[in-house]
Backbone atoms as SQL, in Angstrom:
CREATE TABLE atoms (id INTEGER PRIMARY KEY, chain TEXT, resi INTEGER, resn TEXT, atom TEXT, x REAL, y REAL, z REAL);
INSERT INTO atoms VALUES
  (1, 'A', 1, 'MET', 'N', 17.755, 11.040, 25.138),
  (2, 'A', 1, 'MET', 'CA', 19.047, 11.074, 25.714),
  (3, 'A', 1, 'MET', 'C', 19.952, 9.969, 24.919),
  (4, 'A', 2, 'VAL', 'N', 19.420, 8.814, 24.613),
  (5, 'A', 2, 'VAL', 'CA', 20.206, 7.840, 23.945),
  (6, 'A', 2, 'VAL', 'C', 20.609, 8.330, 22.613),
  (7, 'A', 3, 'ARG', 'N', 19.711, 8.942, 21.890),
  (8, 'A', 3, 'ARG', 'CA', 20.062, 9.473, 20.545),
  (9, 'A', 3, 'ARG', 'C', 21.181, 10.421, 20.665),
  (10, 'A', 4, 'ASP', 'N', 21.071, 11.348, 21.643),
  (11, 'A', 4, 'ASP', 'CA', 22.180, 12.365, 21.816),
  (12, 'A', 4, 'ASP', 'C', 23.462, 11.747, 22.171),
  (13, 'A', 5, 'LEU', 'N', 23.444, 10.674, 22.975),
  (14, 'A', 5, 'LEU', 'CA', 24.726, 10.004, 23.275),
  (15, 'A', 5, 'LEU', 'C', 25.413, 9.451, 22.083),
  (16, 'A', 6, 'PHE', 'N', 24.631, 8.695, 21.308),
  (17, 'A', 6, 'PHE', 'CA', 25.073, 8.153, 20.022),
  (18, 'A', 6, 'PHE', 'C', 25.625, 9.211, 19.037),
  (19, 'A', 7, 'GLN', 'N', 24.989, 10.378, 19.024),
  (20, 'A', 7, 'GLN', 'CA', 25.419, 11.443, 18.138),
  (21, 'A', 7, 'GLN', 'C', 26.830, 11.918, 18.596),
  (22, 'A', 8, 'VAL', 'N', 27.045, 12.044, 19.903),
  (23, 'A', 8, 'VAL', 'CA', 28.305, 12.442, 20.479),
  (24, 'A', 8, 'VAL', 'C', 29.385, 11.423, 20.127),
  (25, 'A', 9, 'ILE', 'N', 29.068, 10.147, 20.278),
  (26, 'A', 9, 'ILE', 'CA', 30.008, 9.031, 19.948),
  (27, 'A', 9, 'ILE', 'C', 30.367, 9.124, 18.427),
  (28, 'A', 10, 'ARG', 'N', 29.411, 9.356, 17.518),
  (29, 'A', 10, 'ARG', 'CA', 29.705, 9.480, 16.137),
  (30, 'A', 10, 'ARG', 'C', 30.576, 10.615, 15.873),
  (31, 'A', 11, 'ARG', 'N', 30.394, 11.816, 16.535),
  (32, 'A', 11, 'ARG', 'CA', 31.229, 12.918, 16.352),
  (33, 'A', 11, 'ARG', 'C', 32.656, 12.623, 16.795),
  (34, 'A', 12, 'LEU', 'N', 32.829, 11.936, 17.908),
  (35, 'A', 12, 'LEU', 'CA', 34.173, 11.547, 18.379),
  (36, 'A', 12, 'LEU', 'C', 34.879, 10.666, 17.398),
  (37, 'A', 13, 'LYS', 'N', 34.094, 9.726, 16.835),
  (38, 'A', 13, 'LYS', 'CA', 34.653, 8.857, 15.846),
  (39, 'A', 13, 'LYS', 'C', 35.152, 9.585, 14.573),
  (40, 'A', 14, 'GLU', 'N', 34.348, 10.518, 14.161),
  (41, 'A', 14, 'GLU', 'CA', 34.723, 11.309, 12.999),
  (42, 'A', 14, 'GLU', 'C', 35.925, 12.076, 13.157),
  (43, 'A', 15, 'GLN', 'N', 36.201, 12.438, 14.505),
  (44, 'A', 15, 'GLN', 'CA', 37.425, 13.145, 14.776),
  (45, 'A', 15, 'GLN', 'C', 38.628, 12.282, 15.005),
  (46, 'A', 16, 'GLY', 'N', 38.466, 10.967, 14.813),
  (47, 'A', 16, 'GLY', 'CA', 39.473, 10.019, 14.836),
  (48, 'A', 16, 'GLY', 'C', 39.908, 9.505, 16.213),
  (49, 'A', 17, 'LEU', 'N', 38.960, 9.714, 17.166),
  (50, 'A', 17, 'LEU', 'CA', 39.165, 9.156, 18.533),
  (51, 'A', 17, 'LEU', 'C', 38.597, 7.820, 18.681),
  (52, 'A', 18, 'THR', 'N', 39.324, 7.051, 19.553),
  (53, 'A', 18, 'THR', 'CA', 38.841, 5.667, 19.839),
  (54, 'A', 18, 'THR', 'C', 37.934, 5.756, 21.039),
  (55, 'A', 19, 'VAL', 'N', 36.849, 5.007, 20.962),
  (56, 'A', 19, 'VAL', 'CA', 35.874, 4.990, 22.083),
  (57, 'A', 19, 'VAL', 'C', 35.620, 3.512, 22.437),
  (58, 'A', 20, 'LEU', 'N', 35.790, 3.220, 23.673),
  (59, 'A', 20, 'LEU', 'CA', 35.442, 1.896, 24.178),
  (60, 'A', 20, 'LEU', 'C', 34.104, 1.913, 24.724),
  (61, 'A', 21, 'LEU', 'N', 33.165, 1.284, 24.131),
  (62, 'A', 21, 'LEU', 'CA', 31.754, 1.332, 24.574),
  (63, 'A', 21, 'LEU', 'C', 31.187, 0.034, 25.052),
  (64, 'A', 22, 'VAL', 'N', 30.675, 0.065, 26.206),
  (65, 'A', 22, 'VAL', 'CA', 29.916, -1.115, 26.795),
  (66, 'A', 22, 'VAL', 'C', 28.433, -0.668, 26.813),
  (67, 'A', 23, 'GLU', 'N', 27.619, -1.347, 25.952),
  (68, 'A', 23, 'GLU', 'CA', 26.282, -0.778, 25.762),
  (69, 'A', 23, 'GLU', 'C', 25.322, -1.984, 25.549),
  (70, 'A', 24, 'GLN', 'N', 24.078, -1.841, 26.013),
  (71, 'A', 24, 'GLN', 'CA', 23.063, -2.806, 25.844),
  (72, 'A', 24, 'GLN', 'C', 22.305, -2.660, 24.498),
  (73, 'A', 25, 'ASN', 'N', 22.363, -1.541, 23.904),
  (74, 'A', 25, 'ASN', 'CA', 21.699, -1.305, 22.662),
  (75, 'A', 25, 'ASN', 'C', 22.588, -1.804, 21.562),
  (76, 'A', 26, 'VAL', 'N', 22.481, -3.083, 21.379),
  (77, 'A', 26, 'VAL', 'CA', 23.395, -3.825, 20.423),
  (78, 'A', 26, 'VAL', 'C', 23.305, -3.329, 19.067),
  (79, 'A', 27, 'ARG', 'N', 22.135, -3.121, 18.509),
  (80, 'A', 27, 'ARG', 'CA', 22.002, -2.740, 17.119),
  (81, 'A', 27, 'ARG', 'C', 22.685, -1.354, 16.873),
  (82, 'A', 28, 'GLN', 'N', 22.285, -0.357, 17.702),
  (83, 'A', 28, 'GLN', 'CA', 22.832, 0.922, 17.542),
  (84, 'A', 28, 'GLN', 'C', 24.376, 0.935, 17.740),
  (85, 'A', 29, 'SER', 'N', 24.837, 0.171, 18.649),
  (86, 'A', 29, 'SER', 'CA', 26.251, 0.148, 18.901),
  (87, 'A', 29, 'SER', 'C', 27.006, -0.432, 17.733),
  (88, 'A', 30, 'LEU', 'N', 26.502, -1.542, 17.143),
  (89, 'A', 30, 'LEU', 'CA', 27.197, -2.203, 16.032),
  (90, 'A', 30, 'LEU', 'C', 27.085, -1.319, 14.792),
  (91, 'A', 31, 'LEU', 'N', 26.022, -0.468, 14.674),
  (92, 'A', 31, 'LEU', 'CA', 25.963, 0.362, 13.527),
  (93, 'A', 31, 'LEU', 'C', 27.079, 1.351, 13.402),
  (94, 'A', 32, 'ILE', 'N', 27.620, 1.861, 14.588),
  (95, 'A', 32, 'ILE', 'CA', 28.618, 2.860, 14.517),
  (96, 'A', 32, 'ILE', 'C', 30.034, 2.187, 14.898),
  (97, 'A', 33, 'SER', 'N', 30.149, 0.922, 15.150),
  (98, 'A', 33, 'SER', 'CA', 31.375, 0.326, 15.485),
  (99, 'A', 33, 'SER', 'C', 32.198, -0.118, 14.335),
  (100, 'A', 34, 'ASP', 'N', 33.456, 0.243, 14.375),
  (101, 'A', 34, 'ASP', 'CA', 34.503, -0.334, 13.451),
  (102, 'A', 34, 'ASP', 'C', 34.723, -1.784, 13.811),
  (103, 'A', 35, 'TYR', 'N', 34.793, -2.007, 15.125),
  (104, 'A', 35, 'TYR', 'CA', 35.183, -3.437, 15.558),
  (105, 'A', 35, 'TYR', 'C', 34.519, -3.590, 16.869),
  (106, 'A', 36, 'ALA', 'N', 33.998, -4.834, 17.032),
  (107, 'A', 36, 'ALA', 'CA', 33.230, -5.156, 18.264),
  (108, 'A', 36, 'ALA', 'C', 33.485, -6.547, 18.740),
  (109, 'A', 37, 'CYS', 'N', 33.233, -6.817, 20.028),
  (110, 'A', 37, 'CYS', 'CA', 33.329, -8.181, 20.694),
  (111, 'A', 37, 'CYS', 'C', 32.051, -8.428, 21.370),
  (112, 'A', 38, 'VAL', 'N', 31.577, -9.705, 21.271),
  (113, 'A', 38, 'VAL', 'CA', 30.435, -10.158, 21.992),
  (114, 'A', 38, 'VAL', 'C', 30.954, -10.968, 23.132),
  (115, 'A', 39, 'LEU', 'N', 30.453, -10.536, 24.409),
  (116, 'A', 39, 'LEU', 'CA', 30.869, -11.226, 25.609),
  (117, 'A', 39, 'LEU', 'C', 29.658, -12.125, 26.099),
  (118, 'A', 40, 'GLU', 'N', 29.884, -13.405, 26.358),
  (119, 'A', 40, 'GLU', 'CA', 28.796, -14.225, 26.923),
  (120, 'A', 40, 'GLU', 'C', 29.446, -14.882, 28.155),
  (121, 'A', 41, 'ARG', 'N', 28.795, -14.740, 29.227),
  (122, 'A', 41, 'ARG', 'CA', 29.350, -15.378, 30.538),
  (123, 'A', 41, 'ARG', 'C', 30.760, -15.044, 30.753),
  (124, 'A', 42, 'GLY', 'N', 31.089, -13.805, 30.467),
  (125, 'A', 42, 'GLY', 'CA', 32.500, -13.212, 30.763),
  (126, 'A', 42, 'GLY', 'C', 33.577, -13.629, 29.755),
  (127, 'A', 43, 'ARG', 'N', 33.163, -14.292, 28.582),
  (128, 'A', 43, 'ARG', 'CA', 34.163, -14.688, 27.601),
  (129, 'A', 43, 'ARG', 'C', 33.789, -14.086, 26.309),
  (130, 'A', 44, 'VAL', 'N', 34.782, -13.797, 25.490),
  (131, 'A', 44, 'VAL', 'CA', 34.587, -13.311, 24.154),
  (132, 'A', 44, 'VAL', 'C', 34.208, -14.496, 23.273),
  (133, 'A', 45, 'THR', 'N', 32.995, -14.415, 22.777),
  (134, 'A', 45, 'THR', 'CA', 32.482, -15.588, 21.913),
  (135, 'A', 45, 'THR', 'C', 32.514, -15.197, 20.410),
  (136, 'A', 46, 'LEU', 'N', 32.381, -13.894, 20.179),
  (137, 'A', 46, 'LEU', 'CA', 32.420, -13.489, 18.661),
  (138, 'A', 46, 'LEU', 'C', 33.115, -12.120, 18.656),
  (139, 'A', 47, 'GLU', 'N', 33.841, -11.887, 17.615),
  (140, 'A', 47, 'GLU', 'CA', 34.365, -10.519, 17.355),
  (141, 'A', 47, 'GLU', 'C', 34.445, -10.368, 15.809),
  (142, 'A', 48, 'GLY', 'N', 34.461, -9.049, 15.419),
  (143, 'A', 48, 'GLY', 'CA', 34.534, -8.683, 14.040),
  (144, 'A', 48, 'GLY', 'C', 34.149, -7.266, 13.899),
  (145, 'A', 49, 'THR', 'N', 33.900, -6.855, 12.646),
  (146, 'A', 49, 'THR', 'CA', 33.416, -5.460, 12.385),
  (147, 'A', 49, 'THR', 'C', 31.990, -5.414, 12.906),
  (148, 'A', 50, 'GLY', 'N', 31.519, -4.161, 13.050),
  (149, 'A', 50, 'GLY', 'CA', 30.090, -4.005, 13.353),
  (150, 'A', 50, 'GLY', 'C', 29.225, -4.620, 12.381),
  (151, 'A', 51, 'GLN', 'N', 29.523, -4.384, 11.117),
  (152, 'A', 51, 'GLN', 'CA', 28.712, -5.008, 10.009),
  (153, 'A', 51, 'GLN', 'C', 28.643, -6.469, 10.044),
  (154, 'A', 52, 'GLU', 'N', 29.874, -7.122, 10.360),
  (155, 'A', 52, 'GLU', 'CA', 29.938, -8.618, 10.289),
  (156, 'A', 52, 'GLU', 'C', 29.000, -9.106, 11.436),
  (157, 'A', 53, 'LEU', 'N', 29.054, -8.435, 12.591),
  (158, 'A', 53, 'LEU', 'CA', 28.229, -8.965, 13.700),
  (159, 'A', 53, 'LEU', 'C', 26.748, -8.694, 13.515),
  (160, 'A', 54, 'LEU', 'N', 26.457, -7.594, 12.816),
  (161, 'A', 54, 'LEU', 'CA', 24.997, -7.300, 12.476),
  (162, 'A', 54, 'LEU', 'C', 24.460, -8.344, 11.582),
  (163, 'A', 55, 'SER', 'N', 25.355, -8.978, 10.793),
  (164, 'A', 55, 'SER', 'CA', 24.972, -10.015, 9.869),
  (165, 'A', 55, 'SER', 'C', 25.019, -11.418, 10.383),
  (166, 'A', 56, 'ASN', 'N', 25.536, -11.570, 11.625),
  (167, 'A', 56, 'ASN', 'CA', 25.629, -12.888, 12.271),
  (168, 'A', 56, 'ASN', 'C', 24.302, -13.300, 12.890),
  (169, 'A', 57, 'ASP', 'N', 23.803, -14.450, 12.391),
  (170, 'A', 57, 'ASP', 'CA', 22.534, -15.000, 12.807),
  (171, 'A', 57, 'ASP', 'C', 22.446, -15.182, 14.376),
  (172, 'A', 58, 'HIS', 'N', 23.468, -15.543, 14.993),
  (173, 'A', 58, 'HIS', 'CA', 23.430, -15.702, 16.540),
  (174, 'A', 58, 'HIS', 'C', 23.274, -14.400, 17.117),
  (175, 'A', 59, 'VAL', 'N', 23.989, -13.334, 16.662),
  (176, 'A', 59, 'VAL', 'CA', 23.802, -12.053, 17.289),
  (177, 'A', 59, 'VAL', 'C', 22.454, -11.444, 17.116),
  (178, 'A', 60, 'VAL', 'N', 21.905, -11.697, 15.873),
  (179, 'A', 60, 'VAL', 'CA', 20.591, -11.142, 15.573),
  (180, 'A', 60, 'VAL', 'C', 19.519, -11.769, 16.466),
  (181, 'A', 61, 'ARG', 'N', 19.573, -13.137, 16.540),
  (182, 'A', 61, 'ARG', 'CA', 18.602, -13.881, 17.322),
  (183, 'A', 61, 'ARG', 'C', 18.697, -13.580, 18.848),
  (184, 'A', 62, 'ALA', 'N', 19.973, -13.552, 19.349),
  (185, 'A', 62, 'ALA', 'CA', 20.168, -13.421, 20.716),
  (186, 'A', 62, 'ALA', 'C', 20.035, -12.050, 21.269),
  (187, 'A', 63, 'TYR', 'N', 20.505, -11.002, 20.502),
  (188, 'A', 63, 'TYR', 'CA', 20.621, -9.636, 20.966),
  (189, 'A', 63, 'TYR', 'C', 19.734, -8.580, 20.243),
  (190, 'A', 64, 'ILE', 'N', 19.394, -8.877, 19.075),
  (191, 'A', 64, 'ILE', 'CA', 18.636, -7.908, 18.319),
  (192, 'A', 64, 'ILE', 'C', 17.222, -8.283, 18.114),
  (193, 'A', 65, 'GLY', 'N', 16.982, -9.574, 17.869),
  (194, 'A', 65, 'GLY', 'CA', 15.572, -10.101, 17.519),
  (195, 'A', 65, 'GLY', 'C', 15.489, -10.214, 15.957),
  (196, 'A', 66, 'ALA', 'N', 15.151, -11.497, 15.595),
  (197, 'A', 66, 'ALA', 'CA', 15.104, -11.767, 14.129),
  (198, 'A', 66, 'ALA', 'C', 14.252, -10.798, 13.356),
  (199, 'A', 67, 'ASN', 'N', 13.131, -10.370, 13.969),
  (200, 'A', 67, 'ASN', 'CA', 12.286, -9.427, 13.257),
  (201, 'A', 67, 'ASN', 'C', 12.772, -8.039, 13.175),
  (202, 'A', 68, 'ARG', 'N', 13.897, -7.720, 13.805),
  (203, 'A', 68, 'ARG', 'CA', 14.453, -6.334, 13.833),
  (204, 'A', 68, 'ARG', 'C', 15.677, -6.225, 13.010),
  (205, 'A', 69, 'ARG', 'N', 16.025, -7.214, 12.263),
  (206, 'A', 69, 'ARG', 'CA', 17.324, -7.187, 11.472),
  (207, 'A', 69, 'ARG', 'C', 17.361, -5.942, 10.542),
  (208, 'A', 70, 'GLY', 'N', 16.343, -5.700, 9.831),
  (209, 'A', 70, 'GLY', 'CA', 16.324, -4.539, 8.900),
  (210, 'A', 70, 'GLY', 'C', 15.772, -3.201, 9.512),
  (211, 'A', 71, 'ALA', 'N', 15.458, -3.308, 10.787),
  (212, 'A', 71, 'ALA', 'CA', 14.907, -2.107, 11.433),
  (213, 'A', 71, 'ALA', 'C', 15.872, -0.887, 11.511);
């Protein structure tokens, strides 16, 4: 089901639609995001492109897991 949902979001993106996504699957979300924000305790602590956040050490350690960076 998760894979299907992300495929639908990708198709919507390809059609030029904007999608506001709140999702716990950080890695998958950032892979398809043009722009993203990280909220911690109700405040935006980081923002940038999906690729920038995937490269951010804090994001990797806190939300993805250091051993899953290249997964």
